[in-house]
C-alpha positions, 0 to 999 in steps of 0.5 A, spaced: 447 547 513 449 542 507 453 544 501 450 545 494 457 543 491 457 537 487 461 532 489 463 525 485 466 519 489 470 515 484 472 509 490 467 503 489 469 501 497 467 508 499 460 508 495 459 501 498 460 503 505 453 505 508 457 509 514 461 513 510 455 515 505 451 517 510 457 522 513 458 525 506 451 526 505 450 530 512 455 535 509 453 535 501 446 534 498 449 533 491 453 527 491 454 522 485 457 515 487 460 510 483 454 505 485 455 501 478 462 499 481 466 500 475 473 501 474 474 509 472 479 511 467 481 516 461 474 518 458 470 514 463 473 517 469 472 524 465 465 523 464 464 521 471 467 527 474 464 532 469 460 537 472 463 536 479 467 541 483 470 536 488 472 529 488 474 523 492 479 518 488 482 512 490 486 508 485 484 512 479 489 516 475 489 523 475 494 526 470 494 533 466 490 530 461 484 528 465 485 535 469 485 539 462 478 536 461 475 538 468 476 545 469 470 545 474 474 540 478 477 544 484 478 539 489 481 532 489 480 528 496 485 522 496 481 516 499 487 512 501 495 514 503 498 513 496 499 519 492 502 515 486 496 515 482 496 523 482 500 527 478 502 532 483 505 537 478 499 537 474 495 539 480 499 545 481 500 547 474 492 547 474 491 550 481 487 544 484 487 543 491 489 536 494 486 533 501 490 528 503 492 525 510 498 520 510 498 514 514 491 513 516 491 506 514 498 504 518 495 499 523 491 495 518 497 494 513 502 493 519 498 487 522 497 484 515 505 484 514 506 481 521 500 476 519 503 474 513 510 474 516 508 469 521 504 465 515 510 464 511 515 463 516 511 457 519 510 455 511 502 455 512 500 457 505 504 450 502 501 446 508 494 449 507 495 447 499 497 440 501 492 438 506 486 441 501 490 436 496 489 430 500 496 430 503 497 430 511 504 432 513 507 437 518 512 442 515 517 445 520 517 452 520 520 457 524 518 463 529 518 470 528 520 471 535 528 473 535 529 473 527 531 480 524 526 484 520 528 489 515 524 495 514 525 498 507 521 505 509 520 507 516 515 512 515 508 512 518 507 504 517 514 502 518 514 506 525 507 503 526 510 496 524 516 497 529 511 498 535 508 492 533 514 488 533 516 489 540 513 483 543 517 479 538 524 481 540 526 482 533 532 485 531 530 491 527 534 494 521 531 500 517 533 503 510 530 510 509 532 516 505 530 520 511 533 519 517 529 518 524 535 518 529 531 519 535 526 514 533 531 509 531 535 510 538 528 509 542 527 503 539 534 500 538 533 500 530 540 500 526 539 504 520 543 501 514 544 501 507 539 497 502 544 492 501 546 491 508 539 490 510 537 485 504 543 481 506 542 480 514 534 480 514 530 474 515 524 478 513 524 484 509 518 488 508 517 494 503 514 500 505 516 506 500 512 509 495 512 508 488 516 513 484 522 513 479 527 512 485 523 506 487 521 503 481 524 496 480 528 497 486 529 490 488 531 487 481 535 480 480 541 483 483 538 485 489 534 479 490 540 475 490 543 478 496 537 475 500 538 469 505 535 463 502 531 462 508 529 469 508 521 472 506 520 478 502 513 482 503 510 487 499 504 490 502 506 497 499 506 498 492 506 494 485 512 495 481 517 496 487 520 488 485 522 485 479 516 480 479 519 476 473 526 475 477 522 474 484 519 468 480 525 465 478 528 466 485 522 462 488 522 457 483 530 456 484 529 456 492 534 461 493 528 465 497 524 461 502 518 465 500 514 471 499 508 474 500 505 480 496 499 484 496 500 489 491 503 488 483 505 492 478 499 490 474 492 488 478 489 483 478 496 479 476 496 475 470 502 471 472 499 464 474 505 461 474 508 466 480 501 465 483 501 458 483 508 457 487 507 454 494 512 459 497 508 465 494 502 468 498 498 473 494 492 477 497 488 482 493 491 489 495 487 488 502 492 492 506 488 498 508 481 494 507 480 493 514 473 495 517 477 500 521 482 503 516 476 504 511 472 508 516 479 512 517 481 513 510 474 515 508 473 520 514 480 523 512 477 524 505 471 527 507 475 532 511 480 533 505 474 536 501 475 542 505 482 543 504 485 549 501 492 547 500 495 546 493 500 540 492 507 542 494 505 547 500 505 542 505 507 535 502 
């Protein structure tokens, strides 16, 4: 029997997916979808959520000021894996429940990381631009096989990436605030400090959440530790890297290349950075494979029935 509880779906990609729409409507008869495809924030977000008891959110900012204006909203289910857009303390203070499943898009992100690592090591973005501009010349790149990969954050995505890297026979360094000795031992991973990882790695890939401890973690000083032949990949969260410092180090060729799927401000506005031949940009599509969208959407649907206050099981 369908529930008569009113549900609001803020996410545009969820609303556009016919499979997820149908599966949600099998459970709830009164659903408001963001069919207009607008970016919801502040007053527009409150207006959209008003009158609903449950909601599915994605990149919308949910904080105390929003929750205070929505007393009828009892449950928020997160479409996606990052929680930096949701004020968990405010959720607890207001007694709201959170439905969230970590790591459901891990394979989509880890495959993107490998594809961009290979692209940058083979200098594919620069070669592609030259061919389109009328220049035909070979670029001498390098293999991913045998190169040292440094993984900053060895949670769900980091661990999945380790498994996918096994055929490439890459030495792997890991840095995480948590210790995973059994996993590290099983896969021959060396746990090191962040500074050591940056100094020794040929490919550095970030997989940490954005919070006060990680914001700006790769500043100019830490970026300067990296090899001039190294590649930096950020498919985690914007704000982890000082983008101005990154632009300068790429311009000076003190870093071979960088590939970013996320930015502090999206869409990014620094056209000079985006135009650099040793920089590859993608539009926050790390979790946007057909398979991961279904996995994230189904996890969000299940999350609408959660009974946990944030902090109980996080």
